[in-house]
N, C-alpha and C positions, 0 to 999 in steps of 0.2 A: 733514842738517842740521837739519832739522825736529825730530828726534826729541831729537837732543841741547838743541835750544834750550827744548823743552818739559823737560826734564830739570831743566836748568839753573833753568829757573820753578818748576819744581815744589819744589824744593830751597831755593828763595828762600821759597815760601810756606809751606813745613811749619816754619819759623820766624817767621812773621808775628804780630802781636799776638791778633787773634783766633783762631788754629788754637792758641796757646797757652794763650788764657784757656780755649778749648772742652776741651781734654786736661787742664788742672788740674782741672775740674769734674770730668772722666772719671774721673780718679783719686780723686776726694775722696767719688762714690759707689759705689769699689769696682773698677773695669772695670782689667784688669792686661791683661799679655802679647800675646798676637796679636792681640786684638780691638783693644785699644786701639792696637796699629800700624796696622791696619788705616782705624781711625776717623780715624787723623790722616791718612793719605793720601786718604782719602775727604774732608775737609774740605778740604786743600790744592789738590784737582784742583778742587772745588766754587769755591774762591776763585778759582782760575786761571780756570775757566771765566767767572765774573762779571767778571773783568778783563778777559779777553778781548771777552766783550761791549759792554761800556762802550766798550771801544777801535774795536770795528766800526762802533759807531754815531757816534764822532768822526770813524773816518775817511768815512763815509758823508754827514756830514755836510760835512766838507770839499770832497770830491766833488760834492757839489749847488752847494755856493757858487762853486766854480771854474768850474760849469759856468754859472750864474748870470752871472758875471763874467769870461769868458775872457779871456786875457794876451797879447798877441800871442808867436807862436814863435818861439822864440833859433834862430840860424841853428846849424847844425851845427858840432860844435866841430872845431877844425882838428886834423888828424892829424899827429903829431909823430913822429919816432922816438929814441929814446936810444940813445946810445952806449952797444956791447956794453961788459961789464963783466969785467976782469979777476980772477981769483981766486975764491975762496969767500965766500960772503956771511957776514958775521960779525955775531951778535945778540944783544947782549948785555942782560940784566933782572938789575938786582940784584949787578950783579958776577959771575953768573952765565954763560958762555959756554951760549946755549941753543943754537946751530947744531950742537952735539955729539952723534951719534947716539944716545948712550944715552939721550936728552930724548925720543926715540920710543918704545923700550921702557918708559919711566914711564909716559907718556901710554896706552900698551896696559893696564898692570896698574891703573891710576886706572879708566881704563873699565870693567876686570872688576871691581873693587873696589865701583864706582857701580852696578853689576848688585844687591849686597847691600841697597843703602841703595833703592832706586828697583826693587824686583825685578818680572820681567815677570807680570802679571797672569793669570790662569788664563782658557781660553776659558769663554763662554758655551755651557751646554750645553741644547739644545732638540731640539725636532722628533726623530728615530728615536734620537740618541744620550740624548736623557731618557727614554724609553721603555726603552732597554737597560740604562740606570742605574737604573731602577726595576725592572727584573728581578732587575738583580742584589742590590738591597737586598734582595729578598725571598725570596733563598736562603736554603735551611735548612744551616747551616755543618756541620752532623754529618751528612747525608745527600746534598744536593744538591753539584752542581758550577760554583763562579760563573764557570769560564773562558770558557764559551760567551757570557754574557752580556757579560765583559770584550773578548773576539775581537770582538763588534758593536759595543760603545763605542767599541772604539781606531779599526775600519775607520769610523765613521763623523765621527769629532772630528779623529783626527792627534794624540794630543796630543803633549806633550811632558812633561818631568818633572814643571813646575809644575802641568798638567792631572791628572796623578797625583796627584802630593800633595794636592789640594785634593781630589779622588775619596775618597782615603784617610781625609781627615777626616771626611767625608759618612759612610762605612759604620763608620768608628769609634763616630761618636753614634749610629748606629741599631742596632751590635751589635758585640762587641769579637771574638767569637769569629768573624764573618765578617771582622771586620778581618785576625788574624791569618792567614786561610788568604788571603785578596787579598795582603797585603801581602807572604806569603811566595811564591806565584804571580810576582808581579812584580820579586822579584831576577831572574830569567832574561830579564825583559823589556829588551830593549835599550833602547828609547825611554825607559824610566824612569829608565836610567843610575844604579844602585844604588853606592851607596858605603859603607864600612863602620861608616857610623853605621847605615843602615838595617837592617844585619847585628846589631849589639849593640843597640839597641831592640828588636828581635824576640827576641833573647834574654834581654833583661830581663822584657817581659813573660813568656815562657813559664815564668821562673825563679820571678816574683813569683805565679805560679798553679803551681809547683810542676810543673811538666811538663818533667822533665828530659831524657826521649826528643825533646820540640819541641825544645827548646835543642840539643841534642847534633846535630839533624838539620841546624838553620840553621847548626851549630858548622863541620859535615862541608861544608854549600854554601859556605861560607867559604873552606876549603880547597882547595875543588874551582877554585875564583875563583884560589885565588894570593895569598889575602888574609889575612896574618899578624893573628892576634888584637893588637889593643894594648892599653897600660896600662887603660884604661875598661872594654873587654869582658874580661880577665884578671879586675878586683874585681869585676863582676858572676858571673865564674865559682866565684870564692872561695866567696862569699854562696850560691850555690846549689849548689857541692858539698858546702859544708860541712853547711849545711843537710838535704840527701839522706843524709847520713853518708858519702858516698866521699871518704874522704881521702888516696887517693892522688892523685887527680883536683885534688882543693884543693890540695894541697902542689904538685902540677907549677905550677898556676895562680899561686901565692903568689912563690913561687922566682921564678918571672917576673919578678913586679912588683919584688922586691929587687934582681933583675940587673940591670933597666933603671935602675936608679939613685933610684926611687920610695919614698917613704918612708910604709910603710903607716899610714894612721891608726887611730882606735882601735877603731872599729868591723871593720875588717878581722882587725884583731888578735882582737878579742872570738869573730868566727866559726870561726876558726883555733882557736883555745884551747878551744871549746865541741867543734869536731870532735873535736881529739885525744883528749877528756874522753870522748865516747860512744864512740869508737873502740876505749876502751881503753888511751889511752897518756897517763896524767897527768902523767908524767916530761916528756914534748914539752911537753904545756903549760905547765910552770912553765918550762922553756927558754925559752918565748915570753914568761913576764912579764918573765924576766930580761932579755932582751932589747928588752924597751918599756923598762926603766928606763936601761938605757945607750944608748936614742936619745933620752931625755927625754920618754918619753909616762909618765904615771903612769897605772899600771895602777888600775882600782875595786877597791873593797869587794867587787862580784860578782864578780872573776874570780879572787881570792884565794879568795873563797868556795866557789867551783864546783870548784878545782884540790885545796883542804883537803878539801872534802867526797868525790871522788873518792879521796883516798889512805887516808880515815877507811873510806871502806866497802871498802879493800881490807886491811883492818890496817897499812897502810904507816906504823906510827907515828913513825919518824924524818922521812920527807918531811912529812907532814903537820904535826911540831915544825916544821920546817925551814920552812916556809910560814907557820907560827903566826908566828915571828920575824922572816921577813921584812915581814909586817905591822903589827908593832909597831915594826919600823924607819922604817917606809913613815908613821909617825904615825897608823894607823889601830887605832882604840879596838877590844880587844874586847867582841864581843857575845855576849849568851845563846847565839846558834847556834852562835857559834865553839866558846864552850864546851863546847856538846853535840858539836860533830863531835871534838873532842879525846878525848871523853870513847867516843864512837864507835870511833875508833880502838884506844884502850886495850880496849876491851868486844870487839873484834875478834882482838885479838891476846891478849885471855887475860891481861892486867896490870890484874887486880882492885883491888893497893893504888895502882898510879898513877893506874886511873878513879875511884876516890874522893877521892884527893889534890885531881883539878882538879875535882870535883864540890864538895868543900868549897869550892875556891878561887870556884865559880862563886858560890856562897852569901853569900861572904864579900864580893866585888865588889858585893854587891847583887842581883842577878840571880836571879831567882826558877824555881828549877827546874823542867823540864816533864818530861812522861812520857816524851818522848824521850833527856833525859839519865839518869833512873832505869833507863830501859830497857838503858841502854849501860850503866852497871855491872852490873846483872842478867848481863848477857851474859858479863862477864868470869867474872862467878864460876861459870854454867855450863860454860864453856869448860874450867874446870879442875875442871867438878863438885863444887863446895863448894857444896852446896845449904842445909846447915846455917847456914854464914856469910851466905848471900843471903837466906834467911830471917830471919835477926836482923837484917840490917843492913835489909832492909826493915819490920820491926815497929818500928824505931826510928825509922824516917820517918814511919810512921804517927801514931805518939806524937806527931812536930812536927807535924802537921796535913795533911802528904802523903798523897795517894790515888793508887795505883797507876791508872793507868789502861789503856786498850785495847792501845798499844804494848808495856808493861810485862808485860802478863797475856797476851801472846801469847808473849813469851819464857818465860812461866812453862810454859805449856800446851806450847810445844817443848820444854820439860826434863822436865815430865811423862808426856809421851806416849813419850820416847825410855825413860826408866824403866820404860814400861808400866802405871803408876798410874793405872788407867781411870778408877777412882772419884771420884778426887781431879782427875784432868782434864774428867770431866764437869759435875763442881760449879763448875769453873773456866770453863767454855764456858758454862754460864747465866750465871756473874757478867758476862761479856764481850756475853752477848746483852741482859743489864739494863743496861747502858750506852750501847744504842740501835745496836750496831755487829755484824756479823758478818761479819769479812774475810776471803778465800778463804784463807788461811794455814789459818785454822782448822780446814778440810775437809781438807786437805793432812794436818796432822797427825796428826787423828784417823782417816782413812784408813789412814796408814802404820802407825799403832797398832792398830788392830781388823784389816787385814792380817796384822801378824804375829801375833798372837793367834789368827787366824783367827774371829773374831767374824762370819760371812760376811752375815748380815742387816745388822749396823751399817756391814759395809765397804760394801756395797752402796748402801746410802743416803747414805752419803757420797762413793761415786763419782758417782751421779747428780746429784749439787747439784754436783760438780765440773765434768761433762760440760757442764752448762749454761752453767757460767762458766770455759769451756775458754779463752777468750780472755786471761782477767786473768792466768791461769798465765806463769812464766816455767820457762826450762831446767831450773833446778835444782830447782824444785818436781816437774815432769815426773819428773826422774831420782828424786825421792826418795818419789814414789807408785808407781812402776813397781818401783824397787826393796825395797818392801814389797810389794807385791804378790807378786815372784817369791819375797820370803823366808816370806810364807804359802803357797804354793803356787798361787796364782790365775795359771794362766798364760794363760788366756784372755783375762781382763783387762787383766794386764801388757803383751800383744800388743796389744790394742787402744788403749791410751794410749800404747804405742811406737809406732803409725803415726798419733795422734791427735798426737804430737809431732811427727813429722815434717811433719804437714800445717799446723801453725801454723808452720812455718819455723826449728825447732829443729833441730838434730844431735846426735842421741844420741851419749854418752859410748863409747868401746870396750867396757867394762865391762858397761854396758847392754842393749849390742849381742848381746852373747855372751852374755850372762845369758838374755835373750829369746829366740834363738836354741835355747837349749840346752835351754829350757824347753817349749818346742814339739816339740823330737824326741825327747822321755821325756813326753810327755804320754799320758794314759791310765791314771795311779795314780788313789789314791783321791781323791774330791772332798773339800775341806776342809769342818769340820762346823762346826757353830754354838757348839760348847762353851766356853766361859770359864772365862780361866785367871789373872781380875783377882782 
């Protein structure tokens, strides 16, 4: 009864003018969230204590006045008996039959709801419990074990969930890594009474830290407790797996969300689209964009551009044009980047005429062609091995004031190296260096050319530079280097780069693997000399 009265009084003073005024001031100075809530309860309790103090003074004064002027004692009341009532008591309020048993259930649910408005306070931590907490906060999360200190703290305080939550807040304020370790340990603690939100919070924190292993460990603990991931947890998993490049797990979580009837938002679609693109499945990414449009969610320019870029990089001209048409239908105006992507698509497919046509459309639309768009047209000419036409087109651009940049010169260097025109290639390399850059592709092309021409000294020089930059190499570049070394008879170097490729996480193609093994099997022939065939 006393507790219920205190709760009722506390709710009353939460809405008194003084508490409202102090709350308004706290909001104005920037206090929000849990801290504001705690301050409101603190001010309400202080107001309640003040009223009770003055009420106690009034009672003391009344008692003193009664002692000074005693009144004659009243005779004891006469005890009478009431007649026995037949039937059930009927009690109505505002037309409702309050004697119905269902109102007892309503009262219980109301009491449970009140616990959220007037939550239980955490116990004061002092004495041995305080010392145990200090030892816990001093634990090194990477080397130490927080369990002994937690057990001692538990033994001294006999905590409930509210006490554990307060401890977690203090640990998190001191060390986030330690917080993760303590919170994960508490999932198995009976007095903590972990719920699905405790699991999802930890999964979210591990996800933001790019710790997929930690998040999956929490997920497995959820399943061990027979707690199925809900929509909120699945959304976290989609973002995490998409970022980590785990397409199958991301698809599973995404499909669960859709089956549950939840409408994915723009961020969720964006994560899945990027995951499909990074996994080499731009067609599925395009399908998601269509699903968004059908659901009334407008895809962003960036989404269209990312999908179109994925198609362009694979030379899928029709698909890139289809995405471009969808953008136009959606009212998105073409930009210089979109023109460049269309040119790149035609360049990779070897359609020089269409690439030149889009290039001219770009100029007529008022967009200044950049180095990437020029390189795209040059790549189309290279695909068809039309060197004379490419050079004439490039000379015409230079007359109009356009100068080729690093990307265009790299396309030319690739072309010249395949034609084994050493002198022209080396002059172009010097030109690229004069522009202030020396991309790793330069030495990929040179190593391939020098190896095929068996110019040992020059190929070793390029290989040394490439070895220092091996983390920048892609799978196709590794294969080109190895293929060139095999063609030139550099079997030891080819085997070295074959192992380096696998160490960098790339899987060599079957052709490369067979070639390397075959070259090692016939080792012992004459070493390549440094003679010049250029």
